[in-house]
N, C-alpha and C positions, 0 to 999 in steps of 0.2 A: 504494500500500500504506500509505504514511504517512497519506494522507488518509482512508483507510478506518478507521484506528485512532484518528483524532482524536476526542477526547471520551470514549473508552472508558477506564474506570479500569484502571490497571495492576494485574495480578495479583501478589500478594505471594508470597514463597517459602512462607509458611504455607498460603496457599490452594492452591498447587500440590501441596504435600505432602498436604493433606487430600483433594484430588481423587484423587490417586494411591492413597491408602489406601482410599478408597471403591471405586475400581476394583478394587483387589486383593481387597477383601472380596467384591465381586460375583463375581469370578473363582473365589475359593475356594468360595463358596456354590454356584456352578454346577458346579464339579468334584465337590463333595460330593453334590449332587443326582444327577449322572450315575452316581456310584459306588453310590448307594443303588438306583437303577434297575438298575444292572448286576448287583448281587447277587441281586435278585429274578429277573431274566431268566436268569442263569447257573444258579441253583438249579433253575429250571423245566427247564433243559436237561440238567443232569448230576447234580443232587442235592447236598445240603450236603457230604457226605463227600468228594466229588470236586472241589469248588470250590477253586481256587488263587488266591492274591493276584495273581499275574501275569496270570491270565486276567481277573480283575476289572478290573485297570488297563487292559488292552488293550481290553476291551469298552467301558469308559467313555472311552477315548481319552485317558488320562493315563499318567504314568509311575508306576513302583513307588514312587519317592520321594514323589510327590504322594499316593499312597494312604496311606503311613505318616505323612504330615503331617496327614492327616484322621482316621485310625483306628489303633489300636494293633495290630490283627490282624483276621483274618477274622471272628471272633466279635463283636468290637466293631462292625464294619460291619453284621453281621446284626442286632444288637440295635438299632442306630440305625434301620435300615430297618423293623424290626418296630414300633418306637415310632411311626414316622411313619405306617405303614399302619394300625396299630391306632387311632390318633387319627382317621384318615380314616373308618374303618369305624364307629367309635363316634359320630362326628358324623352319619353317614348314618342309623344305627339310632335315634339320639336324635330326629332330626327326624321319622322315620317313626312312632315310638311316641308322641311328644308330639302329633302331628297328630290321632290318634284313640286316646287312652289307654284308652277302653272296649274297644278291640280290641288291647290291647298285646301279648299273647302271639302271636296270629296274625300281627300285623304284624311282630313281631320275627323270627319263624321265616321269614315270607315274605321279609323283607329279607336274612336270611342266605342263604337258598336262591338269591335273585336274584344276590347278590354272588358266590356260588360258581359260578353258571351263567355270568355275564358276565365275571368276572375269576378264572377257576379257578387261575391261577398265583399270584395274590395271596392267595386264600383258602387255598391249600395252604401258602404261605409262612407265614402267620399261625398255622395250626393243625397242619399235619403236619410241615413242616420244623422247626418250633420244638421238636418232640420229638426231633430229631436233633442239635441244635446246642449241647447242654450244659445244665447246671442253670440258668444264668441265663436261657437262652431258654425253658426249661420254665416258669420263674417268670413270664416275660412272658406266655406263653400262659395260664397260670393267672390272671394279673391281668386279661387281656382278657376271659375268661369271667366273672370276678367283676364286671367293669364292665358287661358286657351284662346280667347278672342284676340289678345295682343299678338299671339303667334300667327293668326290669320292675317291681321292687319300688316304685320311685318312682311309676310309673304307677298301681299298685294303691292307693297312698296318697293320690293327689290326689282328695280328696273322695269316695272310693269310685268314681270314674269308671272305674277300671281293671277293674271287675268283681270277682267273687269271687276271692280270692287262690288261688294254687296251694297244695295241701297237701303238696307235695314241693318241697324247695328249688329255686329257679329255676336255680341254677348247675348242678345235677345234670342237669336236663332239657335245658338249653342245651348242656351238654357232650355229652349223648347225641345231640342233634340234630347237632352239629358232627361227631361221629364217624361218624354214618350218612352225612352228606353227603360226608365224605372217602372213606369206603369205596366209595360209589357212583361217585365221580369216578375213583378209582384203578382201577375196573373199566370205565372208559370210558363210564359212563352220565352223562347230564346231570342236574343238580339241577332237575328239571322242576317245573312247577306241581302236577302230580299228586302228586309226592313231598312237596312242601311241604304240600299239603292233608292227606296221610296223617299227617304229623308233627303237624299241628295237632289232628287227631282224637285222636291219642295223648296230647298234653299236656292236652287238654280233659278226659280221663278222670280227671285229678287236680284238678279245679276244684270249688270250692264245697262242700267236705266239712268234716268236723270236724278242723281242723288241730291244735287244742289237744289233742284226744284222742290224736292220733298222737304228739305231742311228749312226753306225760307217761308213756308206757308203757315198761315193761321197762328201767328205769334200772339194774337189776341183772342184765342179760342175761349178764354175765360168768359168772354161776353156771351157766348152761347149758354154757358152754365148759369150766368146771372139772370138770364131771361127764361130759363127752363123751369119746369115745375119741380117743387120740392118732393123728395121721396115720401113714401107712406109714413104718416105719423106713428104707425105701429113700430117702426124701427127705433123710435126714440124711447120706447119703454113706457109701461103704465105708471100712472101717478100712485103715490102711497095710499094705502087704505086710510079712511078717516079714523081719527082717534075716537074712543068711547063707543057709545051705542050708535048703530046705524041700521038702515033698512036693507042693506045689500044681502042677497041670498047667499047661502053657503056655497052654491055652485060658482057664483060670481067671485066670491072671496077667494076660493081655491084657484080659479083661473088667474086672478090678479097676482096672487102669491107666486104661482108657478112662473108666470111671465117675468115677474120682478127677479126671481132667482136666476132665470136663464139670462136675462140682460146683465145681471150682476156678475154671473160667471164669465161672460164675454168681457166685461169691463175689467175685472180683476186679472184675467189672463193677459189682457193687453198691458196692464200696469206692471205685473210681476212675472209673467210667463207661467206656463202650466206647471212646471216642476215645483215652483215656489207657492203656488196657489193652494190655500187651505179652505176647508169648509167654514172656518171662523171668519176668514176674509169675505167669503161669499155672503154669509148671512148678515154681516155688518153692513156690507154695501147694499144688500137687498132690503134691509130694514125689517128682517123677520127673525124669528128665533130658530135655534138649532132643531127644536122639535118640529117646527113647520117645515124646515128643509128636509128632514128625514121622513116626513109624511108624504113628500113628493118624490124624493130620490134616495136610493140606497147608499150612495157614495158620491165622492167628488167626480169620479170617472163617469158615473151614471149621468150626472148633471152635464158633464162635458159632451157626452154622446147626444143628449137631447138638445143642447145648445148648438151642436154641429148641425143637426137636422134643421133647426129653426133658421140658422144663418144661411144655409144653402137654399132653403125654400124661399126665403125672402129675396136673396140675390137673384135666383132664377125668376121669381115673380116680377121683380123690377126689370130685369134685362129682357125677358121674353115678352112681358107686357108692353114695353116700349117698341119692341120689334114688330109685334103683330098689330099694334095700334096704328102703325104707319101704313099709309095707303100708297106709298111710293114704290119705286123699283127696289130690287134686293139691296143694292148699295145704300140706298136711303134708309132701308130698314136696319142695316148694320150700323149706320151712322147714329140713328136714333137710339139703338140699344147701347152703343158705346157711350153716348151722352148720358143715358140713364145710369149706366154702370158707374161712370165717373161721379155722378151725383151721389150714388149709393156710398162710394168710398168716402166722399167728403162729408156727407150728412150723418153717417153711421160709422165713425172711426173704430169703435170697438168690434163691431161686426166685420168690418173690412180687415182689421188685424187678425181676427179669428180665421176668416176665410182664406187669406193669402199668406199669412205667416205661421199660424199655429194649427192648421187643420190636421196635420199628421202627429200632433203632440202626444197622443195616446199610444202611438206605435201601431203595431200590426193589428191590434184589435179593431181599429177603425180605418186602416189604410185602404182596404178595398172600398169601403163606404166613401172615402174621400176621392179615390180615383173615379168611382162611378159618378159622383157629383160633379167632378171637373169635366168628365167626358160628356155629361148630359148637355153641355153647352154646344157640342158639335151639331146638335139638331138644328141650330140656327144657321148652319153653313150648308145644309143639304141643297138648297136652291142654287148655291154657287156653282155646282157641277153642271147646271143647265144654262149657264150664262153665255157660253160660246162653245164651239166644237172642241177647242183646245182644252177647255176646262173638263170636258168629259173624259179626257185621257189622264187626268191627274190621279195619282194613287190615293186610296182612301186614308192613308196615314197623313195626308195633307191636313185634314180637319183636326186630327189629334195634335199634330205638331203646332198648328196655329193656336189652338186653345192653350197648349203647354207654354208657348212663347208669350202669350198674353198674361198667363199666370206668373211667369218669371218676371216680366216687366213690371207689372203692378205690384208684385211682392217686393221688388227692389225699392220702389218709391215709398210704399207703406212702411217697410221695415226700417228705412232710414229717415223716417219722419219728414218725408218730402211728398206727402199725398197731394198737397196743394199744387205741386208741379205737374200733376197728371193732366191738368187742363191743357197745358201746352203740348202734351203727347197725344191728344185726341187724333190729330191728322195721321201721325205715325201709326198708332194702333189700328185705326181704320184702314190705312193702306196695307198694313200687315195682313189684315183679313181679306180684303177684296182684290188685291193685286194678282194673286195666283189665278183667280177665277175670271176676272174681266180683263186682265192684262194691265201692264204698268201705265200705258198711255191713257187708257180710259179711267184708270184709278186716279191718275194725276188730274185729268180733266174734271172728274167728279169733285175732288177736293179743292181744285181751283174755283169751281162754282160755289162751293161752300164758303170759301174765303170772300167771294164777291157778295155774299149775303150779309156780311158784317156791316154794321153802320159805319159810314166814313166819319173820321174825327172832324169836327168843325174848326175851321181856322179863325183866328182872331178872338 
């Protein structure tokens, strides 16, 4: 043994300490990596709302103490995993788009569909579960969509090799694509090549048009809202019950109590988010007792489900009511429904937040219900396929993608407290709906005519 060590330099205490530190760093990095994988796998199994720190530690093969050495809480772990997966996806899409920038849009959509098909748990983690994990996770999802859109915009700018730019913002179209892929996956359908091709046809219907013309129109669209009818008073919620003795029947009292609880649920969720909402918060806002709450609902989640139904019923009634009340051509019906929907968002902010930001908050329990409610709005697009011969050739995924893109756009403004800015987006959102069906030129002519309907400012 002595002979074997002859001539080898003796290791100093400093060397030994350094080697131990490096080993410790490697162990911690490995533990962190396992925890990041664990949260992705655990969410795929039970969903974000049901994940517990102890389950994550067990799945990763570490102790709870080790988990808290790495992360502050479950949300912190989620955000770290989201950052890592988003970076990986962006590296993949960047390579795909840069390889053939002249096909940037089709290659981006193809890459997203392939990712959703091959790694559905990770795609869901980045796009769907991020809508359940709180405001910071939503911001991460928003950042990812923006980064994907930036890759497209850069491809378009590389010496014109990206082809004609999209005349609808790339982030809206990519958001619609992601929502369609998610809905199909939650229905047990694969993100097939056929679906990818249909989404490419849809996005191509917004290519090579007069984008400058679209951007400059209807800067004063708020005037349309100022002169339009207010939404149903029912969206504002019932008044409190009178104090003391009254002559209201028990049936009326129960109806008012129930409606106040539903409106209060939407209000509290808008203020605090679903994970932080408690029954105590709801009853305090509704002005009822806990006993009254539990006479109507068995739990907080039960109240959420009933509120979900009320919100989407009211939103559909508002949108479809304006659509069918119009006696004009189909583009005019779309315009009137867009106007009414915008009024809905502005006049009922708690309902709007619930519908566009929090509808998936309960997780898989109501995911299918939410998907069905969203896709119900495609019924208003059915007549679009009969507007011209070219429209009859559009894939049926066009309607799903348009509604998904509208949801993505409105959710962005509502989530970032910019709902008032939606008035300026009326022309864009209307164009997004009608252009694939009637053609960009006719869509532009229709919106130019709308601009001419605005009162001219008086000089002097």
